PAZAPA-4460 file (N, C-alpha, C; in steps of 0.05 Angstrom, whole numbers, plus 32768, in hexadecimal, padded with zeros to 4 digits):
% residues 162
    n_x    n_y    n_z   ca_x   ca_y   ca_z    c_x    c_y    c_z   seq   type   mol
   7FC8   7DC0   8048   7FB1   7DD4   8037   7FBF   7DEC   8032     1      M     A
   7FA8   7DEF   8012   7FB2   7E06   7FFD   7FAD   7E1B   8002     2      S     A
   7FC0   7E33   7FFD   7FAB   7E54   7FFE   7F9E   7E5F   7FF8     3      Q     A
   7F8B   7E57   7FEE   7F6B   7E55   7FDD   7F69   7E3B   7FFB     4      E     A
   7F5E   7E2F   8004   7F5E   7E28   8011   7F58   7E35   802A     5      T     A
   7F71   7E38   803C   7F6E   7E49   8059   7F62   7E6E   8055     6      T     A
   7F59   7E7D   803A   7F5B   7E86   8035   7F36   7E77   803F     7      A     A
   7F2C   7E74   802B   7F0F   7E6D   8032   7F0B   7E5C   804B     8      A     A
   7F21   7E57   8056   7F0E   7E52   8078   7F13   7E63   8086     9      A     A
   7F1F   7E6E   8082   7F27   7E8E   8096   7F0E   7EA9   8094    10      E     A
   7EF7   7EA3   806C   7EE8   7EA8   807B   7ED5   7E9B   8083    11      L     A
   7ED2   7E8F   8077   7EBF   7E79   8090   7EBE   7E81   80A5    12      R     A
   7EDB   7E7B   80B7   7EDD   7E8F   80CD   7ED3   7E9D   80C6    13      A     A
   7ED6   7EB5   80CA   7ED1   7ED4   80D1   7EB9   7ED6   80C4    14      I     A
   7E9F   7ECA   80B3   7E82   7ECD   80AD   7E71   7EAA   80C0    15      I     A
   7E86   7E9E   80CD   7E79   7E85   80DE   7E79   7E9B   8106    16      N     A
   7E87   7EB1   8102   7E92   7EB8   8122   7E74   7ED6   8126    17      K     A
   7E7A   7ED6   810A   7E64   7EFB   8106   7E47   7EFE   80FD    18      W     A
   7E44   7ED7   80ED   7E1F   7EE3   80D8   7E0A   7EDD   80F7    19      K     A
   7E12   7ECF   8103   7DFD   7ECA   811C   7DFA   7EF1   8126    20      D     A
   7E0A   7EF9   8129   7DF6   7F1F   8146   7DF2   7F2F   8134    21      V     A
   7DE4   7F30   8132   7DCD   7F48   8130   7DE0   7F67   8125    22      E     A
   7DE8   7F74   8105   7DEF   7F89   8110   7E0F   7F83   8105    23      G     A
   7E11   7F6F   8101   7E37   7F6A   80FE   7E42   7F72   80ED    24      S     A
   7E29   7F73   80D3   7E40   7F81   80BD   7E5E   7F89   80BE    25      L     A
   7E5A   7F99   80BA   7E67   7FB7   80BB   7E90   7F9F   80D4    26      V     A
   7E7F   7F8E   80E3   7E9C   7F88   80F6   7EA9   7F69   80E0    27      M     A
   7E96   7F68   80D3   7E91   7F4B   80CC   7EB3   7F55   80A7    28      M     A
   7EA3   7F68   80A4   7EB6   7F83   808D   7ECB   7F85   8090    29      L     A
   7ED0   7F88   80B7   7EE8   7F92   80C2   7EFF   7F7A   80B3    30      H     A
   7EF7   7F64   80BF   7EFF   7F47   80C9   7F01   7F3F   80A9    31      S     A
   7EFB   7F41   8094   7F0E   7F39   8083   7F19   7F4A   807B    32      V     A
   7F06   7F6B   8078   7F33   7F7D   8070   7F42   7F7C   8089    33      Q     A
   7F43   7F7B   8091   7F59   7F79   80B0   7F72   7F58   80A4    34      D     A
   7F61   7F45   8097   7F68   7F2E   8088   7F75   7F30   8067    35      K     A
   7F6D   7F34   805E   7F6E   7F47   8046   7F72   7F5C   8033    36      L     A
   7F78   7F77   8050   7F7E   7F8C   804C   7F68   7F9D   8032    37      G     A
   7F4D   7F85   802E   7F3F   7F99   8024   7F25   7F82   801B    38      Y     A
   7F15   7F8E   8011   7EEF   7F7E   800C   7EFD   7F7A   7FED    39      V     A
   7EF8   7F69   7FDB   7EFF   7F52   7FD8   7ED6   7F4C   7FCA    40      P     A
   7ED1   7F4E   7FAF   7EB4   7F49   7F96   7EAA   7F24   7FA5    41      R     A
   7EBE   7F23   7F9D   7EB8   7EFF   7FAF   7EBE   7EFB   7FC2    42      E     A
   7EC8   7F0C   7FD3   7EC4   7F05   7FF9   7EA0   7F1C   8000    43      T     A
   7E9D   7F27   7FF1   7E80   7F3B   7FF7   7E69   7F27   7FF8    44      A     A
   7E70   7F1A   7FDE   7E57   7F08   7FCD   7E5B   7EF1   7FDF    45      M     A
   7E66   7EDE   7FE6   7E72   7ECA   7FF6   7E60   7ED0   800B    46      V     A
   7E5C   7EEC   802C   7E5C   7EF2   8038   7E3E   7EEB   8033    47      I     A
   7E2E   7F09   8026   7E10   7F0D   800F   7E08   7EEA   800E    48      S     A
   7E0A   7ED0   800C   7E04   7EB2   8008   7E07   7EAB   801F    49      K     A
   7E1D   7EB2   8021   7E23   7EA8   804F   7E11   7EA1   805D    50      E     A
   7E0A   7ECC   8061   7E06   7ED5   8068   7DDF   7EE1   805E    51      T     A
   7DD2   7EE2   804A   7DC0   7EEC   8042   7DB6   7F02   8042    52      G     A
   7DD4   7F18   804E   7DC9   7F3D   8047   7DD0   7F3D   802C    53      I     A
   7DCC   7F57   802A   7DC7   7F54   7FFE   7DDD   7F5A   7FFE    54      P     A
   7DDF   7F49   7FE8   7E00   7F61   7FDC   7E03   7F79   7FD9    55      L     A
   7DE7   7F82   7FD7   7DE2   7FA3   7FCF   7DE9   7FB1   7FED    56      A     A
   7DE1   7FA2   7FFC   7DEA   7FB6   801A   7E03   7FAB   8029    57      K     A
   7E0A   7F9A   801D   7E32   7F94   8027   7E39   7FB7   801B    58      I     A
   7E3E   7FB6   8005   7E42   7FC7   7FE9   7E3B   7FE9   7FFF    59      Y     A
   7E1B   7FE6   7FFC   7E16   8004   8010   7E2F   8010   8029    60      E     A
   7E2B   7FF8   8035   7E48   7FED   8048   7E62   7FFD   8041    61      V     A
   7E6C   7FF0   8033   7E81   7FF2   8029   7E84   8007   8024    62      L     A
   7E73   8013   8009   7E72   802D   7FFF   7E71   8051   8011    63      T     A
   7E6A   804D   8021   7E62   8052   8037   7E7B   8053   8048    64      F     A
   7E80   8051   805D   7E9F   8045   806F   7EB5   804C   804C    65      Y     A
   7EBB   8066   805D   7EDC   8069   8049   7EF2   8056   8053    66      H     A
   7EE1   804E   807C   7F03   803A   8070   7EFC   801E   8070    67      F     A
   7EF3   8011   8059   7EF1   8002   804E   7F05   8004   8036    68      F     A
   7F14   7FEF   8028   7F19   7FF9   800F   7F0E   7FD8   7FF9    69      K     A
   7F04   7FD7   7FE6   7EFA   7FD9   7FCB   7F12   7FC9   7FB8    70      L     A
   7F25   7FD2   7FB8   7F3C   7FC7   7FBA   7F63   7FC1   7FBD    71      N     A
   7F67   7FAD   7FC8   7F7C   7FA0   7FCF   7F8B   7FC4   7FD7    72      P     A
   7F9E   7FBB   7FEB   7FAA   7FD1   7FE4   7FC7   7FDA   7FE2    73      P     A
   7FCC   7FE9   7FD2   7FE6   7FF3   7FBC   7FFC   7FE6   7FD0    74      A     A
   8013   7FE1   7FC1   8029   7FC4   7FCB   8040   7FE3   7FD5    75      K     A
   8047   800C   7FDA   804D   800F   7FDB   8033   8030   7FEA    76      C     A
   802D   8021   8006   8011   803E   800D   8027   8052   8019    77      Q     A
   802B   8069   8009   8035   8086   800D   801B   808E   8022    78      I     A
   8026   80B0   802A   800C   80AF   804A   8028   80C2   8048    79      A     A
   800B   80E1   8048   8021   80FE   804B   8009   810D   8068    80      V     A
   801C   8110   8068   800C   8124   808B   800D   813F   806F    81      C     A
   7FF0   8150   8076   7FE3   8164   8075   7FE0   8179   8081    82      T     A
   7FE9   816A   809A   7FDA   817E   80BA   7FE6   8195   80B6    83      G     A
   7FD5   81A6   80BD   7FE8   81C1   80C0   8005   81CB   80CB    84      T     A
   8013   81BD   80D8   802E   81C0   80D5   8048   81BA   80C4    85      A     A
   802E   8190   80BD   8040   818C   80A2   8038   819B   8080    86      C     A
   8026   81AE   8087   8019   81BC   8075   802B   81D7   8077    87      Y     A
   8030   81D9   8082   803C   81F3   8074   8059   81F2   807F    88      L     A
   8076   81DB   8086   8085   81CC   807D   8089   81CA   8068    89      K     A
   8075   81C3   8059   807F   81B0   803C   806B   81A3   8031    90      G     A
   8057   819A   8039   8044   8184   803B   8044   8186   8011    91      A     A
   8038   8197   8009   802B   8196   8001   8049   8195   7FE2    92      P     A
   8055   819E   7FEC   806E   8191   7FCE   806C   817B   7FDD    93      E     A
   8081   8169   7FEC   8080   8152   7FE8   806B   8137   7FDB    94      L     A
   8046   8150   7FD7   8039   813D   7FCA   8041   813B   7FA5    95      L     A
   804A   8155   7FA8   804A   8161   7F92   8065   814C   7F81    96      K     A
   807B   814B   7F8F   808E   8137   7F8D   8086   8119   7F8F    97      E     A
   8074   8105   7F9C   8070   80F7   7FA7   805F   80ED   7F83    98      I     A
   804D   810B   7F78   803A   80FC   7F65   8050   80F4   7F4F    99      E     A
   8061   8111   7F49   807A   8107   7F2C   8089   80F5   7F35   100      K     A
   8094   80E5   7F4F   80AA   80CD   7F46   8087   80B9   7F4A   101      C     A
   8072   80BC   7F51   8068   809E   7F58   8051   80A9   7F33   102      T     A
   8058   80B6   7F34   8038   80B5   7F18   801D   80BC   7F26   103      G     A
   801B   80BB   7F54   8008   80BF   7F57   7FF7   80CC   7F62   104      V     A
   7FE2   80D9   7F5C   7FD8   80F5   7F71   7FC6   80ED   7F83   105      K     A
   7FC5   80FC   7F99   7FBA   80F0   7FB6   7FA3   80F0   7FB2   106      E     A
   7FA4   80DB   7FC2   7F86   80CB   7FB8   7F7A   80B2   7FAB   107      G     A
   7F94   80B2   7FA3   7F92   80A2   7F93   7FA8   8087   7F91   108      E     A
   7FA5   8069   7F7B   7FBD   8057   7F75   7FC2   8060   7F5D   109      S     A
   7FD6   8046   7F61   7FE7   8036   7F47   7FDC   802A   7F31   110      S     A
   7FCB   8025   7F14   7FC2   8016   7F0D   7FD0   7FEE   7F16   111      P     A
   7FE9   7FFA   7F1B   7FFD   7FDB   7F29   7FF7   7FD5   7F3D   112      D     A
   7FE5   7FED   7F42   7FE3   7FDD   7F62   8001   7FDA   7F81   113      G     A
   8018   7FF4   7F68   802C   7FF0   7F7E   802C   800B   7F8E   114      K     A
   8021   8025   7F8A   8020   8039   7F9A   7FF8   8046   7FA1   115      Y     A
   7FFD   804C   7FBA   7FDF   805B   7FBD   7FF5   8082   7FCC   116      S     A
   7FE1   808E   7FCD   7FEA   80B1   7FD2   7FCB   80B4   7FE9   117      V     A
   7FD9   80B2   7FF3   7FC8   80B8   8006   7FC8   80D2   8020   118      A     A
   7FBB   80F3   801E   7FC5   8102   8031   7FA6   80FF   8050   119      G     A
   7FBC   810F   805B   7FB8   8102   808B   7FBA   811A   8083   120      L     A
   7FAA   8122   809B   7FA7   8139   80A9   7FAD   8136   80C1   121      R     A
   7FBC   8123   80C1   7FCB   8123   80D8   7FCE   8106   80E4   122      C     A
   7FEC   80FA   80E0   7FFE   80E6   80EC   8002   80ED   8106   123      I     A
   8003   810A   811A   8010   810B   812E   8028   810B   8132   124      G     A
   803D   811D   8125   804E   8119   812E   8066   8134   8114   125      C     A
   8050   8156   812B   8050   8165   811C   8075   816C   8132   126      C     A
   807D   8162   8138   8092   8168   813B   80B2   8169   812D   127      G     A
   80A7   8159   810E   80AC   813A   80FC   80AD   8159   80EE   128      L     A
   8097   8168   80F0   8090   8169   80CF   80AB   817A   80B6   129      S     A
   809E   8171   80A6   8085   8167   8092   8088   8144   808D   130      P     A
   807E   8135   8097   8075   8119   80A0   806B   8110   8080   131      V     A
   8079   80F9   8079   805F   80E0   8068   8067   80C1   807A   132      I     A
   805B   80AA   8079   805C   8093   807C   8054   8084   805F   133      S     A
   8071   8076   8069   8069   805D   8057   805E   8044   805D   134      I     A
   8052   8035   805F   805D   801D   8060   8050   801E   807D   135      N     A
   803E   8030   808D   8044   8031   80A3   8067   8049   80B7   136      G     A
   8075   8040   809D   8096   8055   80AB   8091   806F   80AE   137      K     A
   809B   807B   80BF   8096   809E   80B1   80A3   80A4   80BD   138      I     A
   80B1   80BF   809F   80C2   80C9   809A   80BD   80E8   80A2   139      H     A
   80D2   80ED   80AE   80D0   810A   80B4   80E1   8123   80B5   140      G     A
   80E8   813E   80AB   80E2   8146   80A3   80FD   813E   808F   141      Q     A
   80DE   8139   8079   80DA   8138   8063   80E2   8152   804A   142      V     A
   80F5   813F   8039   80F5   815D   8021   80EF   815B   800D   143      K     A
   80DD   815B   7FFA   80E2   8156   7FDB   80F4   8153   7FD1   144      P     A
   810D   815B   7FD6   8125   8142   7FC7   812F   812D   7FDA   145      S     A
   811E   8120   7FEC   8122   810F   7FF6   8113   80F0   7FF0   146      Q     A
   80FA   8102   7FDB   80DC   80EC   7FD7   80EC   80C7   7FC4   147      I     A
   80FB   80E2   7FAE   8105   80CD   7F9A   8114   80AC   7FB7   148      K     A
   8132   80B4   7FC4   812E   80A8   7FDC   8123   808F   7FEB   149      A     A
   810E   809D   7FF5   8100   808A   800C   80F9   8080   7FFA   150      I     A
   80E9   8094   7FDA   80D1   806D   7FD1   80E0   805C   7FC8   151      L     A
   80FD   8060   7FCD   8115   8048   7FBF   811C   802D   7FD7   152      A     A
   8114   8044   7FED   8120   803B   7FFC   8103   8022   800A   153      E     A
   80E7   8032   8007   80D6   8016   800A   80D5   8016   8008   154      A     A
   80D9   8009   7FE0   80D7   7FF2   7FC9   80EC   7FE3   7FC6   155      E     A
   8102   7FF2   7FDB   811B   7FD6   7FD7   8103   7FC2   7FF6   156      K     A
   80F7   7FD0   800A   80FB   7FC0   8026   80DF   7FAD   8019   157      A     A
   80CF   7FB7   8007   80B0   7FAB   8007   80C2   7F94   7FE9   158      E     A
   80D6   7F99   7FE3   80EA   7F80   7FCD   80E9   7F6A   7FE9   159      V     A
   80FC   7F6B   7FFB   80FF   7F5B   8014   80F4   7F58   801F   160      S     A
   80D6   7F53   8024   80C9   7F41   8035   80B8   7F34   8024   161      H     A
   80BB   7F36   8001   80A9   7F27   7FF7   80BA   7F0B   7FFE   162      E     A
***
C-alpha cells in the first residue's frame, strides 16, 4: 500500500470513528493532529465533505483552540521556560540567543520549517532553571553560551532519525 493510500485509509478510519458521534468534531481534529502533527487544509476539506460539517465551522474550531496547528510542526521545536524561576535565572537571555542563532523569534517558526520557538509558562523543572526543551528533550541550567552547541546536537539527532 502506498503512503498516500495509507494516509487516506487512516483519515477514513478517524472520520468513521467519530462522524456519528454528536459534538465530536474536536475529537476528530485531535485524532488527525495526533497522526500528522497538524491539521492540513486538504484534510479539513475531506472531513467537511465526509461529515457534512461546513468547512467554516471546522476552521472556527481550529482557530478558536490554540492547541490546533494549521501548519506542519518544525523539525526542531524549541521551547523556553519563562516561568518565574527560569525567568529570574536568564530565560530572556536564552530567547535572545536562540533568536540570534536561528533567526526565529518567540512564537514564530522559520519559513523553511526547520525551527519553531515557543515560550512556555512552566515546564516543571524549576530546580534545573533556566530550562529549554528541544523536541521534548530537557536541557537544564542552560547558559546563552551553550545554545549554539545544544542546537547543533539537536540537529545532529534529527538527521540521525531521518
